[in-house]
N, C-alpha and C positions, 0 to 999 in steps of 0.2 A: 407502616405504623404497626406496633405490636400492642395487643390488648390482652390483659389477664382478668379473669373474673374477679379476683380478689381486689382489683383496683376500684371496683364499683360497689363495694360492700360497706355498710356502716354497722358497727357492732357495739353492744353493751351500753349501759349507763344512761340511756335516753330518759328513762323514768326519773332517775335521780336529777338529771339536768332540768327536767320539767318542774320538779318539786322545788328545786333551789331557785330557779329563775322565773317562776310564775308571777312573782310579785312585781317584776320590772318589764316583762315582755308582753306585747300584745300579739294578737293573731297575725296581723299584717304589720311588718316592721317598717317597710319602705317600698315605695314605688319608683321604678327606674324606667323612664320613658313609657310608663303605663304598665310594665310588667312588675310583678310583686315578688318580694322575698318574705316568707312567712316565718313565724316563730318556730315551727317544726323543722323547716329547712335549716335555719340557723343552728338549732340544737343538734341536728345530725352532723353538720359541719364541725361544730364544737367537739363532738364526740370523736370524729375521725381525726381532727387535729390533735386532740389530747392524747389519743392512743398512739399516734405517729410520733409525737415528741417523747412520751414517757410510757412505753407499752406495758411496763410491769408495775408502774406506780398506781396505787389506789389511795385517794384522799382519805385522811383519817376521819374527817367529820365534814359537816356542811360548810363550815367556815373555810376549811382548806379547799373544798371544791369551788366555793365562790371565788377564792383568790386565784385558783388555777384557771377558771373561766375568764376572770378579768384580765389575766395575762395573755390569753390566746385570742380573745374576742376581737380586738382591734384588727389583727391581721386576717382573721376569719371573715369579718364583714367586708373588709376591703377586697379580699379575694372573691367573695361572692358577687359583689357589685361589678368588679372588673370582668369576671367570667360572663356575667349577664350582658354587659356592654359589648363584649367580643362576639357573643352568640348573636345578639341583635344585629351587629354589623355584618356578620356572615350571612344572615338572612337577607339583609338589604342588598348584598352583593349577589344574591340568588343561589347561594350554595345550599344543597340538600343532600341527604343520604338516601340513595335509592334502595329499594328492597333487595336488589342483587348485591349491592355493597354490604348491606347489613348482614345478609345471610352468609356472605363470604367471611366477614369478621367473626360471626358466631361460630363458624366452622373452625376458625383458627383458635378461638377461645376454648372450644371443646377439645381440640388437639393438645393445646398447651397445658390444659388442666386435666388431661386424661379422662374426659367425660365421654362416655361411649355413644350416647344417643340423645335425642331431644328430650326424652322422658327424664333422663338423668340430669340434664341441664335444668329442666323445669323444677325438679326436686331441689337442686342446688340453689336456684334462685329463690325458691319458697323458703328455704332455711334462712336466707338473708332478707326476708320480707320484701322481695322484689318480684316483679313480673317480667315477662319478655318485653312488654311495652316500656317498663322502667329501664330495662337494659338498653333498648333502642334509643331512648331519650338521652341516656348518659353517653352512649357512643356517638350519637349525632352531635351532642354538645362538644365533645372532644374534637370531633372532625371539623366542626365549624371554626373552633378556636385555632386549630392548626392551620387551616386554609387561610384564615385572615392573617395570621402571622406570616405565612409564606408569601401571600400576595402583597400585603400592605407594608411589610417590613423587609422581606427578603431582598427586594431590589436595591435596598440601601446598604447592603452588607458587602459590596464589592471591595476587595483588598488589592491595592496596587503593589507592584513589585518594589517601588520606592518605599512604601510603608513597611513592607516585609523586611527590606534590607535595614531600615532604620531600627526596627525592633531587634533584629539579629545582632546588630552592632552594639545595641544598648544592653543586651542580656546574654553575654557570652557564656555565663555559667549554666544557663538553661540548656545549652547544646553541647556541654562537655561530658565526656564519660568519666567514670570514677576509676582510678587505677585498680587493677585486679591482680591477684596472685593465686597460683595453684601450688599447693604444698604437698609434701609427703610427711606423715607423722608416724612416729613409733613411740609407744607409751609403755613404760614399766609401771604398773599400778602399785600404789602403796595403800594397803587396807587400813581402815580406821576402826579400831575396836572400841569397846565400852570405855576403856581408859585412855583413848586417844591413839596416837601413832606410836608404835613400838620403835624405839631408836635403832635397835639392831636390824629390824626389818627395813627401816628407812635407809640405813647405810647399805644394806645388801642390794636394795633396789637401785640406789644411786650407782653402786659399783657395777651392777649389771648394765645399766644404761651407758655408763662410760665405756665399758667393754664393747658394747654394740656399736657405739660411735667410732671406736678405734677400728673395728672391722669395716665400717663404711668408708672410713678414710683410706683403708688399705685396699679398697676396690671391690669389696663384696656388694652385691646389689641390694638396694633399699627394699624393693618388693619382696625379695626372698626373706630377708631378715625380719621385715614387718610381719610376713605370714608366719614365721617361726616363733617370734618372740613378743610381738606387740599385744597389749591387752586392750587395744581400742577396736571398736567395730570396723574401723577403716582397714583393718588387716586383710579383710576379704577382698579389698581392692588394691592391695599392695601399699596400703597406707595413704592412698591418694585422697586429697581433700580439696575441693574447689572446682572451678575458680571462685574466689571470694573477694568481695570489695574490701580494699584496705580499711575503709571506714567501718567495716563490720568486725574487724579484729579488735581485741582488747588492746589498750595502750601498751601493756607488757609484751604482747606478741608482736605488735608493730615495732617496738623498740628492738626486740630480739632479731627480727629479720631485716631491720634497717641497714642498708648498704650491702646486703648479700646479693650476689648474682645467681642466675639459674645454675643449679648443680651444687651450690655451696650449702654447708650445714650450719645450723646454730650450735652453740655449746649445749650441753645437757641442761635442761631447764626444769626447775622445780615448779610444778603447778598444783592446783587443788587435787588433781587426780593421781599425781605421782611425778615420775621423771620422764620428760619428753625430749626427743631429738627431732628437729624439723629440718627438712630439706626444701629449698626453693626450687620448684619444678619449672614454673614459667612465671614471668612477670610482665604484665601489660601496662604500659604507661597511660596516663590520661590523654584523651584525644578530643578534638572539637569537631562536631559534625559540620561538613562543608555547607555553605549557604544553599547551594542547589539541592542538597538532600533534605534540608530543613524547611524549604519554602512551603511545602504543603502543610506541614505542622504549624508553621507560623501563621499561615492564612487562616487556618481553623481557629487558632487562638484569638487572632485579631477580629475575626468575624463574630466570635462569641462575645467579645468585649463590646463590639459595635451593637450586637443584637440586644444586649442589656440596656444600653443607652437609648437606642431607637425605640425599643419596646416601652421603656418608661415614658418617652416623649409621646408615643402614640396613645398610651393609656391616659396621660394628662389631657390630651386633646379630646378623647372620648368622654372623659369625666366633665370637662369644661362645657362640652356641647350638650350634655345630657340634662334632662329634666328629672331631678331627684327630689321626691316628695317624702319627707321623713314623717313617720307615724310614731316614733319612739325617740325621745330626747336622749336617753342613755345610750342607745345604739348609735345615734348620730355622733355623740361625744367619742364613742369608741372608734367610729370611722374616721373622724377628724384626727384622732391620735394615730390611727393606723396608716394614713397616707403620708405621715411624716417619718415613718419607720424606713430603714434601708430596704430597698427592693430585693426580693428574692429572684430566683431563676425564672425566666420567661417560660 
């Protein structure tokens, strides 16, 4: 498991949230199996969710802020209760974070955030209005949730080979490679002045490109002619471009090389930059990854799909078995709305 200090910080707008929501929020909003979720905790979660969704947006006024809160609060309160239920289950199963484990994670946090020593860590935590104890509480919560998911749900995520083969047969496009082409290009640029393109200059560029193409057909090498005459940066590499997926080429270029074999040239093409001659260097057809090579990838996909379904069922059971004592009708309404929303990632 990787932890970053930034993952446990809450920033900005708490005062504004408190001002806007003070008329509808009580200090204790709900008790879940005896544990409480407070007004302050909800506000902190609202801030974090708001900033995650719209990191650069600032509400224009209190009404806009109220609307933004109304939009995010259902999912926020559902997440808060679900996390609490998972933590409670983890404690029931006897999971704890030892001091040795905590210290090891802290060292990783310091390393990943380039924090040199404990004093610098304490200073960074203070800037986020956190203490070392707060950090340990957050880390232990995340550890408990992960352990519960692994223990209670992980055993149900086995994927059989028959399931994998069925998925493979039903989704052939998911394991197909896109045709690719490697080209050599030679460009004779046509400058555009204030009055547009000069006809004489354009004609001269076209004649030069036609002459170069004639030399290529006569057997002169593309890399040498590109190095001598091309106005494209690719001249430094003998005009080599690619490999490129055919789907990444413009329709005009795809049409120009359609039917060409490796070693063959396009006619002189007029493009936005000037006149081009292209040579098909290599052409790789689409292929389909064999089932044996795709099995591990398929197993991961199917396990992730199963994880979402099993996680949802598990949360439904925890909620049904819980004693939830609401202290605020508005937040209960938000929760009832939130549990009907599509589930996010576990």
